[in-house]
C-alpha atoms as an extended CHARMM CRD file, in Angstrom:
* protein
*
       250  EXT
         1         1  UNK       CA             -5.8640000000      -11.9330000000      -12.9430000000  PROA      1               0.0000000000
         2         2  UNK       CA             -2.5590000000       -9.6990000000      -14.0400000000  PROA      2               0.0000000000
         3         3  UNK       CA             -1.6180000000       -6.0340000000      -12.4530000000  PROA      3               0.0000000000
         4         4  UNK       CA             -4.2990000000       -4.0240000000      -14.2310000000  PROA      4               0.0000000000
         5         5  UNK       CA             -5.1580000000       -1.0660000000      -10.6430000000  PROA      5               0.0000000000
         6         6  UNK       CA             -5.0480000000        2.0880000000      -12.0460000000  PROA      6               0.0000000000
         7         7  UNK       CA             -5.7280000000        1.1530000000      -16.0520000000  PROA      7               0.0000000000
         8         8  UNK       CA             -9.5440000000        0.0450000000      -16.3130000000  PROA      8               0.0000000000
         9         9  UNK       CA            -11.4480000000        2.7500000000      -17.2590000000  PROA      9               0.0000000000
        10        10  UNK       CA            -15.5420000000        3.5450000000      -18.1390000000  PROA      10              0.0000000000
        11        11  UNK       CA            -16.7720000000        4.1970000000      -21.8360000000  PROA      11              0.0000000000
        12        12  UNK       CA            -15.8440000000        1.3290000000      -23.4390000000  PROA      12              0.0000000000
        13        13  UNK       CA            -15.4080000000       -2.8460000000      -23.1880000000  PROA      13              0.0000000000
        14        14  UNK       CA            -12.2160000000       -3.5800000000      -20.8090000000  PROA      14              0.0000000000
        15        15  UNK       CA             -9.9750000000       -6.5460000000      -20.9420000000  PROA      15              0.0000000000
        16        16  UNK       CA             -9.2270000000       -8.5670000000      -18.1420000000  PROA      16              0.0000000000
        17        17  UNK       CA             -7.0020000000      -11.6580000000      -18.6700000000  PROA      17              0.0000000000
        18        18  UNK       CA             -7.0350000000      -14.1460000000      -15.7790000000  PROA      18              0.0000000000
        19        19  UNK       CA             -4.8220000000      -17.2650000000      -15.1340000000  PROA      19              0.0000000000
        20        20  UNK       CA             -5.1980000000      -20.0750000000      -12.9240000000  PROA      20              0.0000000000
        21        21  UNK       CA             -3.2200000000      -21.4170000000      -10.7810000000  PROA      21              0.0000000000
        22        22  UNK       CA             -2.7090000000      -23.9460000000       -8.8700000000  PROA      22              0.0000000000
        23        23  UNK       CA             -1.8600000000      -25.0150000000       -4.7190000000  PROA      23              0.0000000000
        24        24  UNK       CA              1.9210000000      -23.8270000000       -5.0120000000  PROA      24              0.0000000000
        25        25  UNK       CA              0.4890000000      -20.3600000000       -7.2720000000  PROA      25              0.0000000000
        26        26  UNK       CA              1.9620000000      -21.9910000000      -10.0200000000  PROA      26              0.0000000000
        27        27  UNK       CA              0.0730000000      -20.8410000000      -13.0840000000  PROA      27              0.0000000000
        28        28  UNK       CA             -2.0670000000      -23.6880000000      -15.1120000000  PROA      28              0.0000000000
        29        29  UNK       CA             -1.0770000000      -24.9060000000      -19.0250000000  PROA      29              0.0000000000
        30        30  UNK       CA             -4.6120000000      -25.5890000000      -19.5030000000  PROA      30              0.0000000000
        31        31  UNK       CA             -6.9670000000      -25.6310000000      -17.1110000000  PROA      31              0.0000000000
        32        32  UNK       CA            -10.6590000000      -25.3230000000      -17.8860000000  PROA      32              0.0000000000
        33        33  UNK       CA            -12.2050000000      -24.7810000000      -21.4650000000  PROA      33              0.0000000000
        34        34  UNK       CA            -14.1000000000      -22.1720000000      -20.4380000000  PROA      34              0.0000000000
        35        35  UNK       CA            -15.0050000000      -20.0620000000      -17.1280000000  PROA      35              0.0000000000
        36        36  UNK       CA            -18.3070000000      -17.9390000000      -16.2010000000  PROA      36              0.0000000000
        37        37  UNK       CA            -16.9850000000      -14.7000000000      -14.8250000000  PROA      37              0.0000000000
        38        38  UNK       CA            -19.4040000000      -13.0540000000      -12.3800000000  PROA      38              0.0000000000
        39        39  UNK       CA            -18.7940000000       -9.2880000000      -11.4780000000  PROA      39              0.0000000000
        40        40  UNK       CA            -20.6870000000       -7.0410000000       -8.8030000000  PROA      40              0.0000000000
        41        41  UNK       CA            -19.9210000000       -4.0240000000       -6.6200000000  PROA      41              0.0000000000
        42        42  UNK       CA            -18.3590000000       -4.0990000000       -3.1090000000  PROA      42              0.0000000000
        43        43  UNK       CA            -21.7780000000       -5.7140000000       -1.5690000000  PROA      43              0.0000000000
        44        44  UNK       CA            -21.6290000000       -8.9220000000       -3.8080000000  PROA      44              0.0000000000
        45        45  UNK       CA            -24.5020000000       -6.9850000000       -6.0760000000  PROA      45              0.0000000000
        46        46  UNK       CA            -24.3260000000       -8.3680000000      -10.2060000000  PROA      46              0.0000000000
        47        47  UNK       CA            -23.5660000000       -5.6690000000      -12.3240000000  PROA      47              0.0000000000
        48        48  UNK       CA            -24.2620000000       -6.4010000000      -16.0130000000  PROA      48              0.0000000000
        49        49  UNK       CA            -24.7900000000      -10.4460000000      -16.4290000000  PROA      49              0.0000000000
        50        50  UNK       CA            -22.2420000000      -13.3420000000      -16.0060000000  PROA      50              0.0000000000
        51        51  UNK       CA            -19.6600000000      -13.6850000000      -18.7000000000  PROA      51              0.0000000000
        52        52  UNK       CA            -18.4520000000      -16.6090000000      -20.1140000000  PROA      52              0.0000000000
        53        53  UNK       CA            -14.9570000000      -16.6460000000      -21.2080000000  PROA      53              0.0000000000
        54        54  UNK       CA            -13.0590000000      -19.2690000000      -23.7440000000  PROA      54              0.0000000000
        55        55  UNK       CA             -9.4650000000      -20.8720000000      -22.5730000000  PROA      55              0.0000000000
        56        56  UNK       CA             -7.1890000000      -18.8950000000      -24.7510000000  PROA      56              0.0000000000
        57        57  UNK       CA             -3.0880000000      -20.5260000000      -25.1540000000  PROA      57              0.0000000000
        58        58  UNK       CA             -2.7850000000      -21.0000000000      -28.6760000000  PROA      58              0.0000000000
        59        59  UNK       CA              1.1870000000      -20.2170000000      -28.6790000000  PROA      59              0.0000000000
        60        60  UNK       CA              2.2910000000      -19.9660000000      -25.5650000000  PROA      60              0.0000000000
        61        61  UNK       CA              2.8770000000      -21.7220000000      -22.2610000000  PROA      61              0.0000000000
        62        62  UNK       CA              0.2030000000      -20.0600000000      -19.7810000000  PROA      62              0.0000000000
        63        63  UNK       CA             -3.5060000000      -20.6160000000      -20.5350000000  PROA      63              0.0000000000
        64        64  UNK       CA             -5.5800000000      -17.0500000000      -19.8950000000  PROA      64              0.0000000000
        65        65  UNK       CA             -8.7750000000      -16.6080000000      -19.6690000000  PROA      65              0.0000000000
        66        66  UNK       CA             -9.4020000000      -12.4230000000      -21.5350000000  PROA      66              0.0000000000
        67        67  UNK       CA            -12.8670000000      -11.0800000000      -19.9920000000  PROA      67              0.0000000000
        68        68  UNK       CA            -14.2300000000       -8.2830000000      -21.4680000000  PROA      68              0.0000000000
        69        69  UNK       CA            -16.5980000000       -6.3220000000      -19.8210000000  PROA      69              0.0000000000
        70        70  UNK       CA            -17.7230000000       -2.6360000000      -20.1430000000  PROA      70              0.0000000000
        71        71  UNK       CA            -18.2180000000       -0.7710000000      -16.3090000000  PROA      71              0.0000000000
        72        72  UNK       CA            -21.2940000000        1.8520000000      -16.0040000000  PROA      72              0.0000000000
        73        73  UNK       CA            -18.9900000000        3.8380000000      -14.1520000000  PROA      73              0.0000000000
        74        74  UNK       CA            -16.3090000000        4.5310000000      -12.2130000000  PROA      74              0.0000000000
        75        75  UNK       CA            -15.6640000000        2.7780000000       -9.0600000000  PROA      75              0.0000000000
        76        76  UNK       CA            -14.5180000000       -0.2080000000       -7.2030000000  PROA      76              0.0000000000
        77        77  UNK       CA            -15.5170000000       -4.0930000000       -8.5070000000  PROA      77              0.0000000000
        78        78  UNK       CA            -14.7220000000       -7.4100000000       -7.8040000000  PROA      78              0.0000000000
        79        79  UNK       CA            -15.1140000000      -10.3750000000      -10.1060000000  PROA      79              0.0000000000
        80        80  UNK       CA            -14.8620000000      -14.1410000000       -9.2120000000  PROA      80              0.0000000000
        81        81  UNK       CA            -15.2070000000      -17.6370000000      -11.0810000000  PROA      81              0.0000000000
        82        82  UNK       CA            -16.1480000000      -21.1730000000      -10.3140000000  PROA      82              0.0000000000
        83        83  UNK       CA            -13.5250000000      -23.5310000000      -11.2700000000  PROA      83              0.0000000000
        84        84  UNK       CA            -13.8460000000      -27.4380000000      -10.7250000000  PROA      84              0.0000000000
        85        85  UNK       CA            -17.2790000000      -26.5670000000       -8.5300000000  PROA      85              0.0000000000
        86        86  UNK       CA            -15.2140000000      -24.0140000000       -6.0830000000  PROA      86              0.0000000000
        87        87  UNK       CA            -15.6410000000      -20.2760000000       -6.1320000000  PROA      87              0.0000000000
        88        88  UNK       CA            -13.0200000000      -18.5210000000       -6.1950000000  PROA      88              0.0000000000
        89        89  UNK       CA            -12.2240000000      -15.6610000000       -3.7930000000  PROA      89              0.0000000000
        90        90  UNK       CA            -13.4870000000      -12.8430000000       -5.4860000000  PROA      90              0.0000000000
        91        91  UNK       CA            -11.0490000000       -9.9620000000       -7.4590000000  PROA      91              0.0000000000
        92        92  UNK       CA            -11.4240000000       -6.0840000000       -5.9530000000  PROA      92              0.0000000000
        93        93  UNK       CA            -10.1570000000       -3.6360000000       -8.4670000000  PROA      93              0.0000000000
        94        94  UNK       CA            -10.8790000000       -0.0090000000       -9.1490000000  PROA      94              0.0000000000
        95        95  UNK       CA            -12.2810000000        1.5880000000      -12.3690000000  PROA      95              0.0000000000
        96        96  UNK       CA            -11.6120000000        5.4060000000      -13.5940000000  PROA      96              0.0000000000
        97        97  UNK       CA            -12.6960000000        7.6120000000      -15.4690000000  PROA      97              0.0000000000
        98        98  UNK       CA            -10.7170000000        7.7070000000      -19.1300000000  PROA      98              0.0000000000
        99        99  UNK       CA             -9.0970000000       11.5090000000      -18.4200000000  PROA      99              0.0000000000
       100       100  UNK       CA             -7.7760000000        9.8340000000      -14.9680000000  PROA      100             0.0000000000
       101       101  UNK       CA             -5.5940000000        7.1840000000      -16.7360000000  PROA      101             0.0000000000
       102       102  UNK       CA             -2.5500000000        8.0600000000      -18.9840000000  PROA      102             0.0000000000
       103       103  UNK       CA             -1.7000000000        4.9010000000      -20.4420000000  PROA      103             0.0000000000
       104       104  UNK       CA             -3.2270000000        4.9620000000      -24.1350000000  PROA      104             0.0000000000
       105       105  UNK       CA             -6.5200000000        3.9730000000      -24.9260000000  PROA      105             0.0000000000
       106       106  UNK       CA             -8.0690000000        2.5720000000      -27.8550000000  PROA      106             0.0000000000
       107       107  UNK       CA             -9.1080000000        5.5500000000      -30.1100000000  PROA      107             0.0000000000
       108       108  UNK       CA             -6.3300000000        8.1460000000      -29.3340000000  PROA      108             0.0000000000
       109       109  UNK       CA             -2.8360000000        8.0830000000      -30.9420000000  PROA      109             0.0000000000
       110       110  UNK       CA              0.0990000000        6.3510000000      -30.9070000000  PROA      110             0.0000000000
       111       111  UNK       CA              3.1450000000        8.6310000000      -29.6260000000  PROA      111             0.0000000000
       112       112  UNK       CA              5.4710000000        8.7560000000      -31.5690000000  PROA      112             0.0000000000
       113       113  UNK       CA              9.1490000000        7.8180000000      -29.7380000000  PROA      113             0.0000000000
       114       114  UNK       CA             11.8810000000        7.3130000000      -31.8430000000  PROA      114             0.0000000000
       115       115  UNK       CA             12.4690000000        4.1800000000      -30.6290000000  PROA      115             0.0000000000
       116       116  UNK       CA             15.8720000000        2.1180000000      -30.7920000000  PROA      116             0.0000000000
       117       117  UNK       CA             17.1360000000        0.4270000000      -34.2880000000  PROA      117             0.0000000000
       118       118  UNK       CA             19.8950000000       -1.2300000000      -34.8460000000  PROA      118             0.0000000000
       119       119  UNK       CA             21.7810000000        1.7360000000      -36.4580000000  PROA      119             0.0000000000
       120       120  UNK       CA             21.1430000000        3.5700000000      -33.9370000000  PROA      120             0.0000000000
       121       121  UNK       CA             20.1810000000        2.3360000000      -30.1120000000  PROA      121             0.0000000000
       122       122  UNK       CA             19.8390000000        6.0690000000      -28.9750000000  PROA      122             0.0000000000
       123       123  UNK       CA             21.3640000000        5.2110000000      -25.6430000000  PROA      123             0.0000000000
       124       124  UNK       CA             19.8730000000        1.6430000000      -25.2250000000  PROA      124             0.0000000000
       125       125  UNK       CA             21.4460000000       -1.0100000000      -24.6660000000  PROA      125             0.0000000000
       126       126  UNK       CA             20.9020000000       -3.6900000000      -25.3040000000  PROA      126             0.0000000000
       127       127  UNK       CA             18.1520000000       -2.5790000000      -27.8020000000  PROA      127             0.0000000000
       128       128  UNK       CA             16.9110000000       -6.4010000000      -27.9090000000  PROA      128             0.0000000000
       129       129  UNK       CA             17.1300000000       -8.8870000000      -25.0710000000  PROA      129             0.0000000000
       130       130  UNK       CA             15.6790000000      -11.8390000000      -26.9540000000  PROA      130             0.0000000000
       131       131  UNK       CA             17.6420000000      -14.7000000000      -28.2530000000  PROA      131             0.0000000000
       132       132  UNK       CA             18.2070000000      -13.8540000000      -30.8250000000  PROA      132             0.0000000000
       133       133  UNK       CA             17.2230000000      -10.4780000000      -31.0520000000  PROA      133             0.0000000000
       134       134  UNK       CA             13.9790000000       -9.8470000000      -33.1650000000  PROA      134             0.0000000000
       135       135  UNK       CA             13.9170000000       -7.9430000000      -36.4300000000  PROA      135             0.0000000000
       136       136  UNK       CA             11.2720000000       -5.3000000000      -35.2240000000  PROA      136             0.0000000000
       137       137  UNK       CA             13.9460000000       -2.3460000000      -35.2430000000  PROA      137             0.0000000000
       138       138  UNK       CA             14.8540000000       -1.2530000000      -38.6560000000  PROA      138             0.0000000000
       139       139  UNK       CA             12.5740000000        1.7810000000      -37.7060000000  PROA      139             0.0000000000
       140       140  UNK       CA             11.6870000000        3.9160000000      -35.0950000000  PROA      140             0.0000000000
       141       141  UNK       CA              8.1590000000        4.2300000000      -33.8520000000  PROA      141             0.0000000000
       142       142  UNK       CA              8.3750000000        7.6380000000      -35.3070000000  PROA      142             0.0000000000
       143       143  UNK       CA              9.3450000000        6.4940000000      -39.0140000000  PROA      143             0.0000000000
       144       144  UNK       CA              6.7230000000        3.9630000000      -39.0050000000  PROA      144             0.0000000000
       145       145  UNK       CA              3.9950000000        6.1690000000      -38.0330000000  PROA      145             0.0000000000
       146       146  UNK       CA              5.1410000000        8.7480000000      -41.1370000000  PROA      146             0.0000000000
       147       147  UNK       CA              4.6480000000        5.9680000000      -43.5670000000  PROA      147             0.0000000000
       148       148  UNK       CA              0.8340000000        6.0200000000      -42.9720000000  PROA      148             0.0000000000
       149       149  UNK       CA              0.4580000000        1.9150000000      -42.6490000000  PROA      149             0.0000000000
       150       150  UNK       CA             -1.0010000000       -0.1820000000      -39.7790000000  PROA      150             0.0000000000
       151       151  UNK       CA              1.3860000000       -0.4200000000      -36.3430000000  PROA      151             0.0000000000
       152       152  UNK       CA              1.8480000000       -3.1050000000      -34.0380000000  PROA      152             0.0000000000
       153       153  UNK       CA              4.0130000000       -1.4310000000      -30.6680000000  PROA      153             0.0000000000
       154       154  UNK       CA              5.5560000000       -4.2110000000      -28.6350000000  PROA      154             0.0000000000
       155       155  UNK       CA              7.0500000000       -3.0270000000      -25.9010000000  PROA      155             0.0000000000
       156       156  UNK       CA              8.2950000000       -5.8540000000      -23.6780000000  PROA      156             0.0000000000
       157       157  UNK       CA             11.7270000000       -7.1650000000      -22.0140000000  PROA      157             0.0000000000
       158       158  UNK       CA             12.1730000000      -10.8580000000      -23.0420000000  PROA      158             0.0000000000
       159       159  UNK       CA             14.9070000000      -11.2160000000      -20.6300000000  PROA      159             0.0000000000
       160       160  UNK       CA             14.3410000000       -9.1170000000      -17.2450000000  PROA      160             0.0000000000
       161       161  UNK       CA              9.9860000000       -9.2940000000      -17.7290000000  PROA      161             0.0000000000
       162       162  UNK       CA              8.4570000000       -9.2750000000      -14.3900000000  PROA      162             0.0000000000
       163       163  UNK       CA              5.8370000000      -11.9840000000      -15.3370000000  PROA      163             0.0000000000
       164       164  UNK       CA              8.3360000000      -14.3650000000      -17.7700000000  PROA      164             0.0000000000
       165       165  UNK       CA              5.6700000000      -13.9680000000      -20.7120000000  PROA      165             0.0000000000
       166       166  UNK       CA              7.6270000000      -11.0180000000      -22.7610000000  PROA      166             0.0000000000
       167       167  UNK       CA              9.6030000000      -13.2800000000      -24.4430000000  PROA      167             0.0000000000
       168       168  UNK       CA              6.4800000000      -15.5960000000      -25.1380000000  PROA      168             0.0000000000
       169       169  UNK       CA              4.1450000000      -12.5240000000      -26.6690000000  PROA      169             0.0000000000
       170       170  UNK       CA              6.8060000000      -11.4010000000      -28.7570000000  PROA      170             0.0000000000
       171       171  UNK       CA              7.2550000000      -14.4120000000      -30.7020000000  PROA      171             0.0000000000
       172       172  UNK       CA              3.8940000000      -14.5630000000      -30.9840000000  PROA      172             0.0000000000
       173       173  UNK       CA              3.8480000000      -11.1310000000      -32.9080000000  PROA      173             0.0000000000
       174       174  UNK       CA              7.1620000000      -12.4280000000      -34.9790000000  PROA      174             0.0000000000
       175       175  UNK       CA              4.8480000000      -15.6500000000      -35.9170000000  PROA      175             0.0000000000
       176       176  UNK       CA              2.2780000000      -13.3800000000      -37.6220000000  PROA      176             0.0000000000
       177       177  UNK       CA              4.6030000000      -11.2620000000      -39.2550000000  PROA      177             0.0000000000
       178       178  UNK       CA              4.1490000000      -13.3180000000      -42.8700000000  PROA      178             0.0000000000
       179       179  UNK       CA              0.1720000000      -13.2760000000      -42.5400000000  PROA      179             0.0000000000
       180       180  UNK       CA              0.1890000000       -9.5100000000      -41.7490000000  PROA      180             0.0000000000
       181       181  UNK       CA              2.8150000000       -7.9080000000      -44.1300000000  PROA      181             0.0000000000
       182       182  UNK       CA              1.1740000000       -5.0220000000      -44.6550000000  PROA      182             0.0000000000
       183       183  UNK       CA              1.1920000000       -4.3720000000      -40.9900000000  PROA      183             0.0000000000
       184       184  UNK       CA              4.6590000000       -2.0790000000      -39.7570000000  PROA      184             0.0000000000
       185       185  UNK       CA              5.6030000000       -4.0300000000      -36.2780000000  PROA      185             0.0000000000
       186       186  UNK       CA              7.9420000000       -2.7290000000      -33.8690000000  PROA      186             0.0000000000
       187       187  UNK       CA              9.6410000000       -4.0100000000      -30.8980000000  PROA      187             0.0000000000
       188       188  UNK       CA             10.8340000000       -1.6620000000      -28.2250000000  PROA      188             0.0000000000
       189       189  UNK       CA             12.2750000000       -3.2260000000      -24.7640000000  PROA      189             0.0000000000
       190       190  UNK       CA             11.3060000000       -1.5600000000      -21.0150000000  PROA      190             0.0000000000
       191       191  UNK       CA             14.8500000000       -0.7830000000      -19.9470000000  PROA      191             0.0000000000
       192       192  UNK       CA             17.8130000000        1.7370000000      -21.6000000000  PROA      192             0.0000000000
       193       193  UNK       CA             20.4240000000        0.1490000000      -19.2910000000  PROA      193             0.0000000000
       194       194  UNK       CA             19.6600000000       -3.3450000000      -17.4740000000  PROA      194             0.0000000000
       195       195  UNK       CA             23.2430000000       -4.8620000000      -18.0130000000  PROA      195             0.0000000000
       196       196  UNK       CA             24.6140000000       -1.6580000000      -15.9470000000  PROA      196             0.0000000000
       197       197  UNK       CA             23.1930000000       -2.6310000000      -12.5440000000  PROA      197             0.0000000000
       198       198  UNK       CA             22.9580000000       -5.3760000000      -10.5780000000  PROA      198             0.0000000000
       199       199  UNK       CA             19.3700000000       -5.0250000000       -9.2900000000  PROA      199             0.0000000000
       200       200  UNK       CA             16.6750000000       -4.5140000000      -12.4750000000  PROA      200             0.0000000000
       201       201  UNK       CA             14.9190000000       -2.2310000000      -10.3510000000  PROA      201             0.0000000000
       202       202  UNK       CA             17.4360000000        0.2290000000      -10.4510000000  PROA      202             0.0000000000
       203       203  UNK       CA             17.5240000000        0.4070000000      -14.2320000000  PROA      203             0.0000000000
       204       204  UNK       CA             16.5540000000        3.2820000000      -15.9610000000  PROA      204             0.0000000000
       205       205  UNK       CA             13.9930000000        3.0050000000      -17.7960000000  PROA      205             0.0000000000
       206       206  UNK       CA             13.7230000000        3.3900000000      -21.9780000000  PROA      206             0.0000000000
       207       207  UNK       CA             11.9420000000        6.5280000000      -23.4440000000  PROA      207             0.0000000000
       208       208  UNK       CA              9.2830000000        4.5990000000      -24.6980000000  PROA      208             0.0000000000
       209       209  UNK       CA              8.0600000000        3.7610000000      -21.4740000000  PROA      209             0.0000000000
       210       210  UNK       CA              7.8820000000        6.9780000000      -19.5970000000  PROA      210             0.0000000000
       211       211  UNK       CA              6.5120000000        8.5850000000      -23.2190000000  PROA      211             0.0000000000
       212       212  UNK       CA              3.4220000000        5.5530000000      -22.2540000000  PROA      212             0.0000000000
       213       213  UNK       CA              3.5540000000        6.0160000000      -18.5630000000  PROA      213             0.0000000000
       214       214  UNK       CA              3.5360000000        2.7090000000      -18.4110000000  PROA      214             0.0000000000
       215       215  UNK       CA              4.0100000000        0.9820000000      -15.0200000000  PROA      215             0.0000000000
       216       216  UNK       CA              3.6380000000       -2.9680000000      -16.0430000000  PROA      216             0.0000000000
       217       217  UNK       CA              5.0200000000       -5.1820000000      -19.5310000000  PROA      217             0.0000000000
       218       218  UNK       CA              4.1860000000       -6.1270000000      -21.8150000000  PROA      218             0.0000000000
       219       219  UNK       CA              1.8880000000       -4.3620000000      -23.9870000000  PROA      219             0.0000000000
       220       220  UNK       CA              0.7950000000       -4.6370000000      -27.5890000000  PROA      220             0.0000000000
       221       221  UNK       CA             -0.3390000000       -1.3520000000      -29.3960000000  PROA      221             0.0000000000
       222       222  UNK       CA             -2.8160000000       -2.0160000000      -32.8780000000  PROA      222             0.0000000000
       223       223  UNK       CA             -3.2750000000        0.6800000000      -34.6560000000  PROA      223             0.0000000000
       224       224  UNK       CA             -4.9390000000        1.6930000000      -38.3090000000  PROA      224             0.0000000000
       225       225  UNK       CA             -2.8360000000        3.6090000000      -40.9400000000  PROA      225             0.0000000000
       226       226  UNK       CA             -3.5260000000        6.8920000000      -39.4770000000  PROA      226             0.0000000000
       227       227  UNK       CA             -1.7140000000        6.3980000000      -35.6380000000  PROA      227             0.0000000000
       228       228  UNK       CA             -4.9120000000        5.5810000000      -33.6530000000  PROA      228             0.0000000000
       229       229  UNK       CA             -5.2160000000        2.6820000000      -31.5180000000  PROA      229             0.0000000000
       230       230  UNK       CA             -7.7170000000        0.4610000000      -32.3710000000  PROA      230             0.0000000000
       231       231  UNK       CA             -6.5680000000       -2.4250000000      -29.7800000000  PROA      231             0.0000000000
       232       232  UNK       CA             -4.4740000000       -2.8700000000      -26.6560000000  PROA      232             0.0000000000
       233       233  UNK       CA             -3.5960000000       -5.8870000000      -25.8870000000  PROA      233             0.0000000000
       234       234  UNK       CA             -1.8480000000       -5.7920000000      -22.0240000000  PROA      234             0.0000000000
       235       235  UNK       CA              0.4660000000       -8.3220000000      -19.8240000000  PROA      235             0.0000000000
       236       236  UNK       CA             -0.4430000000      -12.1430000000      -21.9670000000  PROA      236             0.0000000000
       237       237  UNK       CA             -2.1410000000      -12.7900000000      -25.7400000000  PROA      237             0.0000000000
       238       238  UNK       CA             -1.8550000000      -15.4980000000      -27.8120000000  PROA      238             0.0000000000
       239       239  UNK       CA             -1.6690000000      -15.9350000000      -31.6560000000  PROA      239             0.0000000000
       240       240  UNK       CA             -5.4160000000      -16.4500000000      -31.7220000000  PROA      240             0.0000000000
       241       241  UNK       CA             -6.3050000000      -13.2640000000      -30.0670000000  PROA      241             0.0000000000
       242       242  UNK       CA             -2.7390000000      -11.2710000000      -31.8630000000  PROA      242             0.0000000000
       243       243  UNK       CA             -4.1150000000      -12.5800000000      -35.3640000000  PROA      243             0.0000000000
       244       244  UNK       CA             -7.6380000000      -11.1120000000      -34.4490000000  PROA      244             0.0000000000
       245       245  UNK       CA             -6.5340000000       -8.1560000000      -33.7790000000  PROA      245             0.0000000000
       246       246  UNK       CA             -3.7130000000       -7.2900000000      -36.8480000000  PROA      246             0.0000000000
       247       247  UNK       CA             -6.7420000000       -8.6380000000      -38.9750000000  PROA      247             0.0000000000
       248       248  UNK       CA             -8.6300000000       -6.0360000000      -37.7650000000  PROA      248             0.0000000000
       249       249  UNK       CA             -6.2200000000       -3.3130000000      -39.3240000000  PROA      249             0.0000000000
       250       250  UNK       CA             -5.8980000000       -4.1330000000      -42.7260000000  PROA      250             0.0000000000
């Protein structure tokens, strides 16, 4: 599972993406066609029914399984599954009340940050670490929100990603531009000055990261034309899942 501690809340279905790793700890490119996940409390008592999740990996190198689950109350839970007949060790995580989590949730408004553009970097250098640069830097997020169109905001840093998936998922969003011309897409980098430091952990964060209270990347916010977040995809997502989210906006 990708690091989502402190992000999961009650009151709505939560998305928990899992990957399967081999004996050396490397993510598998494919894996089983589906997995059945069981959520329990810390005493092992089932919470809800088991959930079967199909494998996702369209257009990205790493397969994943996005479990959707609505938790009945705040607290600690664990989840497990079985791969090739072997039960995996449970993964423990915490679920909070919505007002205890600062990262914007579906139903809340996107924050209108003046993100860097090709015309005005606003102190962020570089404004895109994809090679070559992507074309999602022509307008600020604030300007796009003022247009009254659906919005896709990608916060990711292909060159400095902690999970090595930022580049592939940015390419996933770019692959959907032609299919969804009515959605305004914006890419914002995570770091303000990554090339000014020897260790990326010492780099200043870009303003958009602080505005959205992020401690992870990548993340894709999909918002309706009124700026209200319809869906938030954390850490890993493929072409099919992004296309489904974009289609729901139009």
